[in-house]
Every structure is written in structure tokens, then in C-alpha cells.
C-alpha positions in Angstrom: 35.2 -19.2 4.0 37.2 -19.2 0.7 40.4 -19.8 2.7 38.9 -22.9 4.3 37.7 -24.2 0.8 41.2 -23.6 -0.6 42.7 -25.4 2.4 40.5 -28.5 1.9 41.3 -28.6 -1.9 45.0 -28.0 -1.2 45.1 -30.9 1.4 43.3 -33.2 -1.1 45.7 -32.2 -3.9 48.7 -32.9 -1.7 47.2 -36.3 -0.9 46.6 -37.1 -4.6 50.2 -36.1 -5.4 51.5 -38.3 -2.6 53.2 -35.4 -0.8 52.9 -34.8 2.9 52.6 -31.3 4.4 56.1 -31.6 5.8 57.5 -32.5 2.4 55.8 -29.6 0.8 57.1 -27.3 3.5 60.6 -28.6 2.9 60.4 -28.0 -0.9 59.0 -24.5 -0.3 61.6 -23.7 2.3 58.9 -22.8 4.9 58.0 -24.1 8.3 55.5 -27.0 8.4 53.2 -24.7 10.5 52.8 -22.5 7.4 51.5 -25.3 5.3 49.3 -26.4 8.2 47.9 -22.9 8.4 47.0 -22.9 4.7 45.3 -26.3 5.0 43.3 -25.2 8.0 42.4 -21.8 6.4 44.3 -19.7 9.0 46.8 -18.4 6.4 46.5 -17.4 2.8 49.1 -18.7 0.3 51.0 -15.7 -1.3 51.0 -15.7 -5.1 54.7 -16.5 -5.4 54.4 -19.5 -3.0 51.3 -20.7 -4.9 53.3 -20.6 -8.2 56.0 -22.7 -6.6 53.4 -25.1 -5.2 51.9 -25.5 -8.7 55.2 -26.2 -10.3 55.9 -28.9 -7.6 52.4 -30.5 -8.0 52.1 -30.2 -11.8 54.4 -33.1 -12.3 52.3 -35.4 -10.0 48.6 -34.7 -10.6 46.3 -34.3 -13.6 45.0 -31.1 -15.2 41.5 -31.3 -13.6 42.9 -31.3 -10.1 45.3 -28.5 -11.0 42.4 -26.5 -12.3 40.4 -27.1 -9.1 43.3 -25.9 -7.0 43.9 -22.8 -9.2 40.2 -21.9 -9.1 40.1 -22.2 -5.3 43.2 -20.0 -5.1 41.6 -17.3 -7.3 38.3 -17.5 -5.3 40.3 -17.0 -2.1 42.1 -14.0 -3.6 38.8 -12.5 -4.7 37.4 -13.0 -1.2 40.6 -11.5 0.4 41.4 -8.7 -2.1 38.1 -7.9 -3.8 39.0 -8.4 -7.5 42.3 -6.6 -7.5 44.0 -6.6 -10.9 46.7 -9.1 -11.8 49.0 -9.1 -14.8 49.2 -12.1 -17.0 51.6 -12.4 -19.9 50.7 -14.2 -23.0 53.0 -15.2 -25.8 52.2 -11.9 -27.6 51.4 -9.3 -24.9 50.7 -8.4 -21.3 47.2 -8.0 -20.0 45.8 -6.6 -16.7 42.9 -8.8 -15.5 41.0 -9.0 -12.3 40.9 -12.2 -10.2 37.3 -12.6 -11.2 38.3 -12.5 -14.9 41.0 -15.1 -14.2 38.4 -17.4 -12.6 36.1 -17.0 -15.6 38.9 -17.8 -18.0 39.8 -20.9 -16.0 36.2 -22.1 -16.0 35.8 -21.2 -19.7 38.8 -23.3 -20.5 37.2 -26.4 -19.1 34.1 -26.2 -21.4 33.8 -28.2 -24.6 34.0 -26.1 -27.8 30.2 -26.1 -28.3 29.6 -24.8 -24.8 32.3 -22.1 -25.4 30.5 -20.9 -28.5 27.2 -20.7 -26.6 28.9 -18.7 -23.9 30.4 -16.3 -26.4 27.0 -15.9 -28.2 25.3 -15.1 -24.9 28.0 -12.5 -24.1 27.6 -10.9 -27.5 23.8 -10.7 -27.1 24.2 -9.2 -23.7 26.6 -6.6 -25.1 24.1 -5.7 -27.9 21.3 -5.5 -25.4 23.4 -3.2 -23.1 24.3 -1.0 -26.1 20.7 -0.7 -27.1 19.7 0.2 -23.6 22.4 2.9 -23.4 21.3 4.4 -26.7 17.7 4.3 -25.6 18.5 6.2 -22.4 20.5 8.7 -24.3 17.5 9.3 -26.7 19.5 8.1 -29.7 17.1 5.2 -30.4 13.3 5.3 -30.0 11.7 2.5 -28.2 9.2 0.4 -30.2 5.5 1.1 -29.2 
């Protein structure tokens, strides 16, 4: 199902960028049937091809459409691979993150600052609740009566 969703978003993104499937195939150096297979959900786009696709499309479409395409790609990989780890490199260091974490980061990035603060506060509260529950189970903290 995730491959089909990615295929639909990929097809729409190509259309927005004004690139045909044949042109994309030529730029990637693959057969047009490969692009057709991705669009119809028969094939999955390998990570290295997806990076090349993004670099081609980035010049022609807006950030929101790029984010949608990236999210659909990550969702497809989660569906295919079950949250396997990826490595991302920031300016300062390398991090191992799962596809699910990557999807969360992409969605978090789209929030306005006030929403990001609410999400962070909620996560911090969940961490405190979890820590309290673990201490309670271990008998370190007595439950209130």
C-alpha cells in the first residue's frame, strides 16, 4: 500500500515539475519501465535513486511538495523494511536513526514554533511519566494512596 501511495505522489510531483516519466528515466539513466514501475507501485525506489530524483526535482518544485515526496518515501521504506536504521550526517556529527524517526523529524519540521514547543513539552511529560512508572515498578517510589 505504501508503494502505491508513493507512486501516486511521485507521479503528481513529476507533473508539478513538468517532467515526464521518460525524461526522468533518461536523467536517472534507467529504463522508462523502471519509472513506470515506481509510479504504479510495482517497484520501490532505491535510496540512491531517490536522492538523485530529489536533486533533479528540488530545482523545479516547492519545499512542501518535496516534503510530501520525502515523507511518502520514508513511509514506503518503513513498510518495506520495518524501521531499519539509516545514518544521517549533520554539520557536526553522524547519527543512526530509524525510518520512523526520520518521518517524525520531517513532520516536526513542518510545524510552526509554537506547535513544536507543545510537542516537545508533551514528549518531556511522557518521559517523566515513564520514569515514574519504572521507579514505581522497581519499588523505588511509593504510589500515593
